[in-house]
Residue frames as a rotation matrix with the C-alpha (Angstrom) as fourth column:
UNK 1
0.568 0.823 -0.010 0.00
0.823 -0.568 -0.001 -0.01
-0.007 -0.007 -1.000 0.01
UNK 2
-0.204 -0.601 0.772 1.07
0.483 -0.748 -0.455 3.63
0.851 0.280 0.443 -0.45
UNK 3
-0.101 0.094 -0.990 1.65
0.979 -0.169 -0.116 5.51
-0.178 -0.981 -0.075 2.78
UNK 4
0.574 0.451 0.683 0.15
0.613 -0.790 0.007 8.98
0.543 0.415 -0.730 2.79
UNK 5
0.420 -0.402 0.814 2.09
-0.572 -0.814 -0.106 10.35
0.705 -0.420 -0.572 5.72
UNK 6
-0.640 -0.767 0.043 4.20
-0.487 0.361 -0.796 9.40
0.595 -0.530 -0.604 8.73
UNK 7
-0.331 0.567 0.754 1.03
-0.859 0.150 -0.489 8.48
-0.391 -0.810 0.438 10.70
UNK 8
0.639 0.495 -0.588 0.36
-0.717 0.661 -0.223 5.72
0.278 0.564 0.777 8.17
UNK 9
-0.007 -0.755 -0.655 3.47
-0.126 0.651 -0.749 4.07
0.992 0.077 -0.099 9.54
UNK 10
-0.894 -0.433 0.115 3.57
-0.133 0.012 -0.991 4.89
0.428 -0.901 -0.068 13.25
UNK 11
-0.418 0.827 -0.377 -0.19
0.828 0.517 0.216 4.70
0.373 -0.222 -0.901 13.69
UNK 12
0.210 0.635 0.744 -2.90
0.131 -0.772 0.622 6.98
0.969 -0.033 -0.245 15.15
UNK 13
-0.442 -0.175 0.880 -3.14
-0.804 -0.358 -0.475 8.34
0.398 -0.917 0.018 18.66
UNK 14
0.329 0.498 -0.802 -3.63
-0.241 0.866 0.439 5.15
0.913 0.049 0.405 20.61
UNK 15
0.548 -0.209 0.810 -3.28
-0.755 0.292 0.587 3.08
-0.360 -0.933 0.002 23.72
UNK 16
-0.128 -0.752 -0.646 -0.24
-0.938 0.303 -0.167 0.95
0.322 0.585 -0.745 22.91
UNK 17
0.129 -0.949 -0.287 1.88
-0.013 -0.291 0.957 -0.99
-0.992 -0.119 -0.050 22.55
UNK 18
-0.722 -0.457 0.519 1.39
0.401 0.336 0.852 -1.77
-0.564 0.824 -0.059 18.86
UNK 19
-0.494 0.541 -0.680 -0.30
-0.719 -0.695 -0.031 0.13
-0.489 0.474 0.732 16.05
UNK 20
-0.566 0.243 -0.788 -1.00
-0.556 0.593 0.582 -3.16
0.609 0.767 -0.201 14.24
UNK 21
-0.644 0.201 -0.738 -1.94
0.416 0.902 -0.118 -5.32
0.642 -0.383 -0.664 17.23
UNK 22
-0.582 0.474 -0.661 -3.79
0.673 -0.176 -0.719 -2.79
-0.457 -0.863 -0.217 19.36
UNK 23
-0.542 0.380 -0.750 -4.89
-0.430 -0.892 -0.141 0.22
-0.722 0.246 0.647 17.31
UNK 24
-0.725 0.238 -0.646 -5.77
-0.591 0.266 0.762 -1.97
0.353 0.934 -0.053 14.34
UNK 25
-0.782 0.431 -0.450 -7.56
0.503 0.863 -0.048 -4.47
0.368 -0.264 -0.892 16.51
UNK 26
-0.609 0.562 -0.560 -9.58
0.308 -0.482 -0.820 -1.74
-0.731 -0.672 0.121 18.23
UNK 27
-0.520 0.406 -0.752 -10.72
-0.734 -0.662 0.150 -0.42
-0.437 0.630 0.642 14.89
UNK 28
-0.793 0.271 -0.545 -11.72
-0.177 0.754 0.633 -3.87
0.583 0.599 -0.550 13.69
UNK 29
-0.693 0.529 -0.490 -13.80
0.718 0.449 -0.532 -4.38
-0.061 -0.720 -0.691 16.84
UNK 30
-0.534 0.502 -0.681 -15.38
-0.048 -0.821 -0.568 -0.95
-0.844 -0.271 0.463 16.54
UNK 31
-0.703 0.279 -0.654 -16.30
-0.704 -0.149 0.694 -1.51
0.096 0.949 0.301 12.87
UNK 32
-0.763 0.434 -0.479 -17.98
0.293 0.893 0.343 -4.80
0.576 0.122 -0.808 13.77
UNK 33
-0.622 0.532 -0.574 -19.92
0.609 -0.132 -0.782 -3.12
-0.492 -0.837 -0.241 16.60
UNK 34
-0.496 0.436 -0.751 -21.21
-0.473 -0.861 -0.188 -0.38
-0.728 0.262 0.634 14.29
UNK 35
-0.763 0.233 -0.603 -22.14
-0.510 0.356 0.783 -2.91
0.397 0.905 -0.153 11.62
UNK 36
-0.803 0.507 -0.313 -24.34
0.595 0.719 -0.360 -4.63
0.042 -0.475 -0.879 14.21
UNK 37
0.154 0.866 0.475 -26.48
0.684 -0.440 0.582 -1.46
0.713 0.235 -0.660 14.37
UNK 38
-0.783 -0.381 0.492 -27.05
-0.052 -0.748 -0.662 1.50
0.620 -0.544 0.565 16.64
UNK 39
0.159 0.839 0.520 -29.15
-0.732 -0.253 0.633 2.05
0.663 -0.481 0.574 19.71
UNK 40
-0.231 -0.218 0.948 -29.43
-0.939 0.306 -0.158 0.09
-0.256 -0.927 -0.276 22.94
UNK 41
0.722 0.619 0.309 -31.19
-0.501 0.775 -0.385 -2.79
-0.478 0.123 0.870 21.23
UNK 42
0.807 -0.470 -0.357 -28.03
-0.189 0.368 -0.911 -3.46
0.560 0.802 0.208 19.18
UNK 43
0.169 -0.760 0.628 -25.75
-0.986 -0.133 0.104 -3.76
0.004 -0.637 -0.771 22.22
UNK 44
0.018 -0.210 -0.978 -23.98
-0.369 0.907 -0.202 -7.16
0.929 0.365 -0.061 21.97
UNK 45
0.658 0.201 0.725 -24.40
-0.751 0.246 0.613 -9.66
-0.055 -0.948 0.313 24.80
UNK 46
0.628 -0.504 0.593 -22.01
0.302 0.860 0.411 -12.21
-0.717 -0.079 0.693 23.27
UNK 47
0.604 -0.545 -0.582 -18.73
-0.794 -0.474 -0.380 -11.74
-0.069 0.692 -0.719 21.43
UNK 48
0.689 -0.446 0.571 -16.81
0.347 0.895 0.280 -14.64
-0.636 0.005 0.772 19.89
UNK 49
0.667 -0.565 -0.486 -13.43
-0.719 -0.661 -0.217 -13.48
-0.198 0.494 -0.847 18.61
UNK 50
0.781 -0.440 0.443 -11.21
0.475 0.879 0.037 -15.77
-0.406 0.182 0.896 16.57
UNK 51
0.482 -0.709 -0.516 -7.60
-0.670 -0.677 0.305 -14.69
-0.565 0.198 -0.801 15.96
UNK 52
0.923 -0.244 0.296 -5.41
0.376 0.732 -0.569 -15.97
-0.078 0.636 0.768 13.16
UNK 53
0.450 -0.822 0.349 -1.71
0.426 -0.146 -0.893 -15.83
0.785 0.550 0.284 12.37
UNK 54
-0.601 -0.781 0.169 0.31
0.291 -0.411 -0.864 -13.32
0.744 -0.470 0.474 14.33
UNK 55
-0.128 0.660 0.741 -2.80
-0.764 -0.542 0.350 -12.15
0.632 -0.521 0.573 16.19
UNK 56
0.794 0.477 -0.377 -3.34
-0.198 0.789 0.582 -15.70
0.574 -0.388 0.721 17.44
UNK 57
0.197 -0.833 -0.517 0.30
0.640 0.509 -0.576 -16.10
0.743 -0.217 0.633 18.50
UNK 58
-0.725 -0.685 -0.072 0.65
0.556 -0.520 -0.648 -12.84
0.406 -0.510 0.758 20.45
UNK 59
-0.011 0.792 0.611 -2.79
0.272 -0.585 0.764 -11.42
0.962 0.174 -0.209 21.24
UNK 60
0.749 0.302 -0.590 -2.48
0.623 -0.018 0.782 -11.55
0.226 -0.953 -0.202 25.03
UNK 61
-0.017 -0.892 -0.451 1.01
0.910 -0.201 0.362 -10.08
-0.413 -0.404 0.816 25.19
UNK 62
-0.822 -0.325 0.469 0.34
0.539 -0.711 0.452 -7.31
0.187 0.623 0.759 22.70
UNK 63
-0.694 0.600 -0.397 -3.03
-0.036 -0.581 -0.813 -6.25
-0.719 -0.551 0.425 24.13
UNK 64
-0.892 0.392 -0.224 -4.93
-0.248 -0.012 0.969 -7.35
0.377 0.920 0.108 21.04
UNK 65
-0.500 0.731 -0.465 -7.58
0.775 0.617 0.138 -8.96
0.387 -0.291 -0.875 23.27
UNK 66
-0.230 0.415 -0.880 -8.38
0.693 -0.565 -0.448 -5.82
-0.683 -0.713 -0.158 25.29
UNK 67
-0.809 -0.147 -0.569 -8.10
-0.215 -0.827 0.519 -3.60
-0.547 0.542 0.638 22.20
UNK 68
-0.858 0.504 -0.098 -10.59
0.028 0.237 0.971 -5.50
0.513 0.830 -0.218 20.07
UNK 69
-0.211 0.801 -0.560 -13.05
0.964 0.264 0.014 -5.74
0.159 -0.537 -0.829 22.98
UNK 70
-0.437 0.016 -0.899 -12.60
0.375 -0.906 -0.198 -2.00
-0.818 -0.423 0.390 23.58
UNK 71
-0.957 0.102 -0.270 -13.50
-0.287 -0.442 0.850 -1.49
-0.032 0.891 0.453 19.94
UNK 72
-0.546 0.805 -0.233 -16.61
0.560 0.557 0.614 -3.64
0.624 0.205 -0.754 20.36
UNK 73
-0.062 0.483 -0.873 -17.50
0.925 -0.301 -0.232 -1.29
-0.375 -0.822 -0.428 23.23
UNK 74
0.657 0.309 0.688 -17.15
0.677 -0.643 -0.358 1.52
0.331 0.701 -0.631 20.67
UNK 75
0.599 -0.555 -0.578 -13.98
0.213 -0.585 0.783 2.96
-0.772 -0.592 -0.232 22.15
UNK 76
0.892 -0.416 -0.175 -11.62
-0.360 -0.422 -0.832 4.93
0.272 0.806 -0.526 19.89
UNK 77
0.497 -0.759 -0.421 -7.96
0.405 0.632 -0.661 3.87
0.768 0.158 0.621 19.66
UNK 78
-0.537 -0.760 0.366 -6.82
0.059 -0.466 -0.883 6.38
0.842 -0.452 0.295 22.22
UNK 79
0.479 0.804 0.353 -9.58
-0.393 -0.163 0.905 5.73
0.785 -0.572 0.238 24.77
UNK 80
-0.431 -0.764 0.481 -7.90
-0.783 0.051 -0.620 5.27
0.449 -0.644 -0.620 28.22
UNK 81
0.239 0.606 0.758 -10.49
-0.868 0.483 -0.112 2.65
-0.434 -0.632 0.642 29.14
UNK 82
0.439 -0.056 -0.897 -9.09
-0.687 0.621 -0.376 0.12
0.578 0.781 0.234 26.63
UNK 83
-0.636 -0.745 -0.202 -6.74
-0.465 0.579 -0.670 -1.67
0.616 -0.332 -0.714 29.14
UNK 84
-0.790 0.425 0.441 -9.82
-0.338 0.298 -0.893 -2.36
-0.511 -0.855 -0.091 31.33
UNK 85
-0.451 0.666 -0.593 -12.05
-0.860 -0.149 0.488 -3.40
0.237 0.731 0.641 28.41
UNK 86
-0.589 0.215 -0.779 -12.58
0.069 0.974 0.217 -6.99
0.805 0.074 -0.588 29.52
UNK 87
-0.806 0.313 -0.502 -13.85
0.545 0.064 -0.836 -5.94
-0.230 -0.948 -0.222 32.91
UNK 88
-0.682 0.546 -0.487 -15.99
-0.498 -0.834 -0.237 -3.21
-0.536 0.081 0.840 31.35
UNK 89
-0.539 0.489 -0.686 -17.50
-0.576 0.380 0.723 -5.70
0.614 0.785 0.077 28.88
UNK 90
-0.684 0.262 -0.681 -18.42
0.540 0.810 -0.230 -7.99
0.491 -0.525 -0.695 31.79
UNK 91
-0.785 0.359 -0.505 -20.00
0.238 -0.577 -0.781 -5.06
-0.572 -0.733 0.367 33.61
UNK 92
-0.569 0.552 -0.610 -22.02
-0.789 -0.576 0.214 -4.27
-0.233 0.603 0.763 30.50
UNK 93
0.240 0.716 0.656 -23.35
-0.480 0.675 -0.561 -7.83
-0.844 -0.180 0.506 30.41
UNK 94
0.663 -0.074 -0.745 -21.29
-0.718 0.219 -0.661 -9.03
0.212 0.973 0.092 27.42
UNK 95
0.621 -0.483 0.617 -19.64
-0.010 0.782 0.623 -12.39
-0.784 -0.393 0.481 27.52
UNK 96
0.501 -0.569 -0.652 -16.40
-0.865 -0.349 -0.360 -12.62
-0.022 0.744 -0.667 25.56
UNK 97
0.706 -0.282 0.649 -14.75
0.128 0.953 0.275 -15.76
-0.696 -0.111 0.709 24.15
UNK 98
0.223 -0.708 -0.670 -11.37
-0.921 -0.379 0.094 -15.89
-0.320 0.596 -0.737 22.40
UNK 99
0.791 -0.050 0.610 -10.30
0.173 0.974 -0.144 -18.62
-0.587 0.220 0.779 20.04
UNK 100
-0.269 -0.891 -0.367 -7.13
-0.509 -0.192 0.839 -19.33
-0.818 0.412 -0.401 18.01
UNK 101
0.724 0.659 -0.203 -8.17
-0.485 0.277 -0.829 -20.06
-0.491 0.699 0.521 14.45
UNK 102
-0.356 -0.785 0.507 -6.54
0.009 0.539 0.842 -22.49
-0.935 0.304 -0.185 12.06
UNK 103
0.264 0.407 0.874 -6.65
0.842 0.344 -0.415 -22.89
-0.470 0.846 -0.252 8.32
UNK 104
-0.350 -0.370 0.860 -6.54
0.846 -0.520 0.120 -20.26
0.403 0.770 0.495 5.60
UNK 105
0.420 0.461 -0.782 -6.75
0.678 -0.732 -0.067 -16.60
-0.604 -0.501 -0.620 6.49
UNK 106
0.814 0.067 0.576 -6.28
0.541 -0.447 -0.712 -13.46
0.210 0.892 -0.400 4.38
UNK 107
0.361 -0.688 0.629 -3.50
-0.336 -0.726 -0.600 -11.73
0.870 0.005 -0.493 6.35
UNK 108
-0.456 -0.612 -0.646 -1.13
0.389 0.516 -0.763 -12.50
0.800 -0.599 0.003 9.24
UNK 109
-0.977 0.194 -0.093 -3.14
-0.006 -0.456 -0.890 -10.09
-0.215 -0.869 0.446 11.47
UNK 110
-0.541 0.825 -0.163 -6.67
-0.213 0.053 0.976 -11.39
0.813 0.563 0.147 11.02
UNK 111
-0.921 0.349 0.174 -9.64
-0.122 0.167 -0.978 -11.41
-0.370 -0.922 -0.112 13.39
UNK 112
-0.531 0.844 -0.078 -13.13
0.199 0.214 0.956 -12.84
0.824 0.493 -0.281 12.93
UNK 113
-0.958 0.246 0.147 -15.68
-0.240 -0.409 -0.880 -11.17
-0.156 -0.879 0.451 15.18
UNK 114
-0.469 0.867 -0.171 -19.08
0.382 0.373 0.845 -12.64
0.796 0.331 -0.506 15.81
UNK 115
-0.956 0.193 0.222 -21.53
-0.294 -0.606 -0.739 -10.55
-0.009 -0.772 0.636 17.84
UNK 116
-0.450 0.859 -0.244 -24.98
0.595 0.492 0.636 -11.42
0.666 0.140 -0.733 19.16
UNK 117
-0.624 0.327 0.710 -27.63
-0.566 -0.815 -0.123 -9.22
0.538 -0.479 0.694 20.77
UNK 118
-0.796 0.364 0.483 -30.17
-0.309 0.442 -0.842 -10.23
-0.520 -0.820 -0.240 23.43
UNK 119
0.240 0.940 -0.243 -32.81
-0.719 0.004 -0.695 -10.45
-0.652 0.341 0.677 20.68
UNK 120
0.389 -0.162 0.907 -30.73
0.327 0.944 0.028 -12.96
-0.861 0.286 0.420 18.74
UNK 121
0.988 -0.090 -0.129 -29.52
-0.156 -0.456 -0.876 -10.61
0.020 0.886 -0.464 16.02
UNK 122
0.455 -0.874 0.170 -26.02
0.522 0.416 0.745 -11.52
-0.722 -0.250 0.645 14.87
UNK 123
0.887 -0.328 -0.326 -23.18
-0.463 -0.611 -0.643 -9.91
0.012 0.721 -0.693 12.95
UNK 124
0.564 -0.757 0.331 -20.00
0.497 0.631 0.596 -11.58
-0.660 -0.172 0.732 11.73
UNK 125
0.935 -0.308 -0.176 -17.08
-0.348 -0.692 -0.633 -9.61
0.073 0.653 -0.754 10.31
UNK 126
0.529 -0.846 0.059 -13.57
0.816 0.527 0.237 -10.46
-0.232 -0.077 0.970 9.31
UNK 127
0.971 -0.235 -0.035 -10.99
-0.238 -0.960 -0.146 -7.71
0.000 0.150 -0.989 9.62
UNK 128
0.434 -0.900 -0.043 -7.27
0.872 0.431 -0.233 -7.48
0.228 0.064 0.972 8.91
UNK 129
0.823 -0.301 -0.481 -4.77
0.031 -0.823 0.567 -5.07
-0.567 -0.482 -0.668 10.44
UNK 130
0.783 -0.417 0.461 -2.42
0.589 0.260 -0.765 -4.00
0.199 0.871 0.450 7.68
UNK 131
-0.220 -0.961 -0.166 -0.01
0.956 -0.179 -0.231 -1.77
0.192 -0.210 0.959 9.57
UNK 132
-0.922 -0.236 0.306 0.09
0.191 -0.967 -0.171 1.68
0.336 -0.099 0.937 11.17
UNK 133
-0.677 0.731 -0.086 -3.38
-0.039 -0.152 -0.988 1.16
-0.735 -0.666 0.132 12.70
UNK 134
-0.387 0.521 -0.761 -4.88
-0.922 -0.244 0.301 0.80
-0.029 0.818 0.575 9.19
UNK 135
-0.503 0.312 0.806 -7.42
-0.083 0.911 -0.404 -1.95
-0.860 -0.270 -0.432 8.67
UNK 136
-0.648 0.521 -0.556 -9.67
-0.673 -0.050 0.738 -3.52
0.357 0.852 0.382 6.10
UNK 137
-0.141 0.699 0.701 -12.96
-0.474 0.574 -0.668 -5.26
-0.869 -0.427 0.251 6.76
UNK 138
-0.763 -0.330 -0.555 -12.89
-0.640 0.273 0.718 -8.00
-0.085 0.904 -0.420 4.12
UNK 139
-0.666 0.626 -0.405 -16.02
0.327 0.733 0.596 -10.00
0.670 0.264 -0.694 4.99
UNK 140
-0.754 0.552 0.357 -19.41
-0.636 -0.478 -0.605 -9.09
-0.163 -0.684 0.711 6.47
UNK 141
0.077 0.834 0.546 -21.99
-0.598 0.477 -0.644 -11.78
-0.798 -0.277 0.536 7.20
UNK 142
0.102 -0.130 0.986 -20.42
0.432 0.899 0.074 -14.03
-0.896 0.419 0.148 4.57
UNK 143
0.949 0.171 0.266 -20.24
0.315 -0.432 -0.845 -11.36
-0.030 0.885 -0.464 1.88
UNK 144
-0.133 -0.983 0.126 -16.89
0.991 -0.131 0.024 -10.27
-0.007 0.129 0.992 0.49
UNK 145
0.898 0.440 -0.003 -16.31
0.438 -0.894 0.089 -6.65
0.037 -0.081 -0.996 1.22
UNK 146
-0.264 -0.959 0.105 -13.72
0.867 -0.284 -0.409 -3.90
0.422 -0.017 0.907 1.36
UNK 147
0.828 0.453 0.329 -14.05
0.230 -0.811 0.538 -1.24
0.510 -0.370 -0.776 4.02
UNK 148
-0.067 -0.998 0.021 -10.97
0.496 -0.051 -0.867 0.65
0.866 -0.048 0.498 5.15
UNK 149
0.413 0.283 -0.865 -12.30
0.906 -0.226 0.358 2.88
-0.094 -0.932 -0.350 7.90
UNK 150
-0.726 -0.688 -0.005 -10.49
0.673 -0.712 0.202 5.84
-0.142 0.144 0.979 6.38
UNK 151
-0.821 0.533 0.205 -13.78
-0.357 -0.759 0.544 7.29
0.446 0.373 0.813 5.22
UNK 152
-0.371 0.818 0.439 -17.32
-0.628 0.127 -0.768 7.12
-0.684 -0.561 0.467 6.51
UNK 153
-0.940 -0.054 -0.337 -18.99
-0.290 0.648 0.704 4.10
0.181 0.759 -0.625 5.03
UNK 154
0.074 0.985 0.153 -22.41
-0.971 0.106 -0.215 2.54
-0.228 -0.132 0.965 4.33
UNK 155
-0.980 -0.148 0.132 -23.08
-0.116 0.968 0.223 -1.18
-0.161 0.204 -0.966 4.42
UNK 156
-0.233 0.932 -0.277 -26.32
-0.942 -0.287 -0.175 -1.67
-0.243 0.220 0.945 2.53
UNK 157
-0.823 0.070 0.563 -27.97
0.061 0.998 -0.035 -5.11
-0.564 0.006 -0.826 2.71
UNK 158
-0.123 0.780 -0.614 -30.38
-0.832 -0.419 -0.365 -5.61
-0.542 0.465 0.700 -0.14
UNK 159
0.492 0.359 0.793 -31.94
0.176 0.852 -0.494 -8.07
-0.853 0.382 0.356 -2.60
UNK 160
-0.697 -0.717 0.000 -30.09
0.065 -0.063 0.996 -8.75
-0.714 0.694 0.091 -5.81
UNK 161
0.327 0.881 0.341 -32.66
0.639 0.059 -0.767 -7.18
-0.696 0.469 -0.544 -8.17
UNK 162
-0.188 -0.380 0.906 -32.27
0.939 -0.341 0.052 -5.33
0.289 0.860 0.421 -11.47
UNK 163
0.160 0.187 0.969 -31.71
0.296 -0.946 0.133 -1.64
0.942 0.266 -0.206 -10.99
UNK 164
0.804 0.215 -0.554 -31.02
0.579 -0.073 0.812 -1.73
0.134 -0.974 -0.183 -7.23
UNK 165
-0.196 -0.927 -0.320 -27.52
0.912 -0.292 0.289 -0.25
-0.362 -0.235 0.902 -7.58
UNK 166
-0.571 0.076 0.818 -28.95
0.480 -0.777 0.407 2.54
0.666 0.625 0.407 -9.74
UNK 167
0.559 0.828 0.053 -31.53
0.375 -0.309 0.874 3.20
0.740 -0.468 -0.483 -7.01
UNK 168
0.558 -0.431 -0.709 -28.87
0.785 -0.002 0.619 3.38
-0.268 -0.902 0.338 -4.34
UNK 169
-0.524 -0.851 0.024 -26.53
0.816 -0.493 0.302 5.63
-0.245 0.178 0.953 -6.30
UNK 170
-0.199 0.556 0.807 -29.45
0.520 -0.638 0.568 7.78
0.831 0.532 -0.162 -7.36
UNK 171
0.814 0.495 -0.304 -30.22
0.489 -0.301 0.818 8.50
0.313 -0.815 -0.488 -3.70
UNK 172
0.102 -0.877 -0.469 -26.59
0.838 -0.178 0.516 9.36
-0.536 -0.446 0.717 -3.15
UNK 173
-0.616 -0.289 0.733 -26.68
0.717 -0.591 0.370 11.77
0.326 0.753 0.571 -6.11
UNK 174
0.350 0.845 0.405 -29.78
0.491 -0.534 0.688 13.48
0.798 -0.042 -0.602 -4.75
UNK 175
0.925 -0.031 -0.379 -27.93
0.352 -0.304 0.885 14.16
-0.143 -0.952 -0.270 -1.46
UNK 176
0.731 -0.680 0.057 -24.76
-0.479 -0.571 -0.667 15.26
0.486 0.460 -0.743 -3.28
UNK 177
0.636 -0.499 0.589 -22.82
-0.348 0.497 0.795 12.37
-0.689 -0.711 0.142 -1.74
UNK 178
0.386 -0.609 -0.692 -19.54
-0.882 -0.025 -0.470 11.53
0.269 0.792 -0.547 -3.43
UNK 179
0.995 -0.005 0.104 -18.44
-0.020 0.972 0.235 7.87
-0.102 -0.236 0.966 -3.66
UNK 180
0.240 -0.970 -0.032 -14.83
-0.923 -0.238 0.303 7.20
-0.302 -0.043 -0.952 -2.86
UNK 181
-0.858 -0.427 -0.284 -15.03
-0.489 0.848 0.203 3.39
0.154 0.313 -0.937 -3.23
UNK 182
0.219 0.940 0.261 -17.80
-0.942 0.274 -0.193 0.84
-0.253 -0.204 0.946 -3.72
UNK 183
-0.903 -0.394 -0.169 -17.88
-0.423 0.884 0.198 -2.96
0.071 0.251 -0.966 -3.59
UNK 184
0.155 0.988 0.011 -20.77
-0.988 0.155 -0.003 -5.30
-0.005 -0.011 1.000 -4.30
UNK 185
-0.917 -0.363 -0.166 -21.22
-0.371 0.928 0.020 -8.99
0.147 0.080 -0.986 -3.53
UNK 186
0.131 0.990 0.055 -24.12
-0.969 0.117 0.216 -11.39
0.208 -0.081 0.975 -3.61
UNK 187
-0.345 -0.222 0.912 -24.77
-0.600 0.799 -0.032 -14.85
-0.722 -0.559 -0.409 -2.23
UNK 188
-0.481 0.233 0.845 -26.77
0.612 0.779 0.133 -16.03
-0.627 0.582 -0.518 -5.22
UNK 189
-0.924 0.231 0.305 -28.49
0.148 -0.519 0.842 -14.75
0.352 0.823 0.445 -8.33
UNK 190
-0.086 0.930 0.358 -31.63
-0.189 -0.368 0.910 -12.89
0.978 0.011 0.207 -7.21
UNK 191
0.259 0.112 -0.959 -30.68
0.814 0.509 0.279 -13.64
0.520 -0.853 0.041 -3.62
UNK 192
0.861 0.007 -0.508 -29.22
0.390 -0.651 0.651 -11.52
-0.326 -0.759 -0.563 -0.84
UNK 193
0.268 -0.780 0.565 -26.53
0.694 -0.251 -0.675 -8.96
0.668 0.573 0.475 -1.64
UNK 194
0.513 -0.212 -0.832 -24.33
0.642 -0.548 0.536 -6.38
-0.570 -0.809 -0.145 0.12
UNK 195
0.422 -0.422 0.803 -23.08
0.549 -0.586 -0.596 -3.07
0.722 0.692 -0.016 -1.19
UNK 196
0.330 -0.429 -0.841 -20.36
0.804 -0.339 0.488 -1.24
-0.495 -0.837 0.233 0.75
UNK 197
0.498 -0.087 0.863 -19.81
0.572 -0.715 -0.402 2.41
0.651 0.694 -0.307 -0.12
UNK 198
-0.147 -0.565 -0.812 -17.10
0.890 -0.434 0.141 4.70
-0.432 -0.702 0.567 1.31
UNK 199
0.651 0.546 0.527 -18.01
0.707 -0.690 -0.157 8.35
0.278 0.475 -0.835 1.00
UNK 200
-0.533 -0.794 0.292 -16.00
0.669 -0.607 -0.428 11.58
0.518 -0.032 0.855 0.84
UNK 201
-0.454 0.507 0.733 -19.04
-0.372 -0.855 0.361 13.39
0.810 -0.109 0.577 2.27
UNK 202
-0.791 0.198 0.579 -21.08
-0.566 0.122 -0.815 13.26
-0.232 -0.973 0.016 5.46
UNK 203
-0.756 0.588 -0.287 -23.83
0.391 0.758 0.522 10.69
0.525 0.283 -0.803 5.90
UNK 204
-0.762 0.501 0.410 -27.03
-0.614 -0.760 -0.213 12.57
0.205 -0.414 0.887 6.69
UNK 205
-0.600 0.655 0.459 -30.26
-0.036 0.551 -0.834 11.30
-0.799 -0.517 -0.307 8.23
UNK 206
0.310 0.704 -0.639 -32.01
-0.711 -0.275 -0.647 12.35
-0.631 0.655 0.415 4.96
UNK 207
-0.276 -0.485 -0.830 -29.71
-0.899 0.436 0.044 10.05
0.340 0.758 -0.556 3.00
UNK 208
-0.971 -0.132 0.199 -30.32
-0.210 0.867 -0.452 7.15
-0.113 -0.481 -0.869 5.34
UNK 209
-0.198 0.977 0.073 -34.08
-0.246 0.023 -0.969 7.67
-0.949 -0.210 0.236 5.13
UNK 210
0.319 0.288 -0.903 -33.95
-0.911 -0.171 -0.376 7.69
-0.263 0.942 0.208 1.34
UNK 211
-0.598 -0.612 -0.517 -31.81
-0.711 0.703 -0.010 4.56
0.370 0.362 -0.856 1.18
UNK 212
-0.864 0.293 0.409 -34.04
-0.114 0.677 -0.727 2.68
-0.490 -0.675 -0.552 3.62
UNK 213
0.080 0.970 -0.230 -37.05
-0.476 -0.166 -0.864 3.55
-0.876 0.178 0.448 1.44
UNK 214
-0.416 -0.230 -0.880 -35.60
-0.902 0.228 0.366 1.81
0.117 0.946 -0.303 -1.62
UNK 215
0.566 0.820 -0.081 -37.82
-0.804 0.571 0.167 -1.26
0.183 -0.030 0.983 -2.29
UNK 216
0.615 -0.348 -0.707 -34.96
0.027 0.906 -0.423 -3.76
0.788 0.241 0.567 -2.47
UNK 217
-0.402 -0.809 0.429 -33.01
-0.404 -0.264 -0.876 -2.43
0.822 -0.525 -0.220 0.54
UNK 218
0.289 0.452 -0.844 -33.30
0.487 0.689 0.536 -4.54
0.824 -0.566 -0.021 3.68
UNK 219
0.815 -0.075 -0.575 -31.13
0.510 -0.379 0.772 -2.58
-0.276 -0.922 -0.271 6.10
UNK 220
0.509 -0.665 0.546 -28.45
0.143 -0.560 -0.816 0.09
0.848 0.494 -0.190 6.17
UNK 221
0.674 -0.396 -0.624 -25.50
0.701 0.076 0.709 0.33
-0.233 -0.915 0.329 8.58
UNK 222
0.810 -0.445 0.381 -23.14
-0.249 -0.851 -0.463 3.27
0.530 0.280 -0.800 9.07
UNK 223
0.534 -0.731 -0.424 -19.48
0.843 0.422 0.334 2.78
-0.065 -0.536 0.842 10.01
UNK 224
0.749 -0.302 0.590 -17.59
-0.112 -0.935 -0.336 5.86
0.653 0.185 -0.735 11.10
UNK 225
0.598 -0.654 -0.464 -14.06
0.794 0.401 0.458 5.33
-0.113 -0.642 0.758 12.36
UNK 226
0.367 -0.494 0.789 -12.79
0.487 -0.620 -0.615 8.72
0.793 0.610 0.013 11.28
UNK 227
0.617 -0.148 0.773 -12.20
-0.610 -0.710 0.351 9.85
0.497 -0.688 -0.528 14.90
UNK 228
0.770 -0.347 0.535 -10.00
-0.271 0.581 0.767 6.88
-0.578 -0.736 0.353 15.74
């Protein structure tokens, strides 16, 4: 990847010790939490976290465990509560389980996060920490995706129907929203699909209302890691 500035190498303002293993992990956890939804009803009561590669080998020593749980609690990378995240998760009524994964994984620093709410709603995301606190979310609920966290992003779950992408981008045009990057994946022809859009512009309530009103759209999630 091309580094934009020195902070792309040394990482963001953070609770250490490692930009890859703590800051990156916190941002993966935070993205997963925001993909689950907003509001008290979307608070997770269970978190199953599977680490792969270097994450699996060193997560306790490098603070990856407390960082990713801090992210699930929606803490930014520099939040001083991160070292106490496991205790805070327990106090919030969230059970946390860590596993060391085996088999193929997309990057040496990979985490799979599965969250569940009290109502049974679930979210599963796979994130990779690529250095300097930078991440990519590469899978969401079984869909291939690409979400970097550098920009505000929309995860739009919808049916795979003709014209749905035109409907979505039409709503963005109406709100003068500029697309920085977009990825689309589907599970089957005419089945469920996911569109991930990173935007250069703010995500307004008007835009979310218009997107939710599209006939083929099932749900819309906002991920905003721009302050971490």
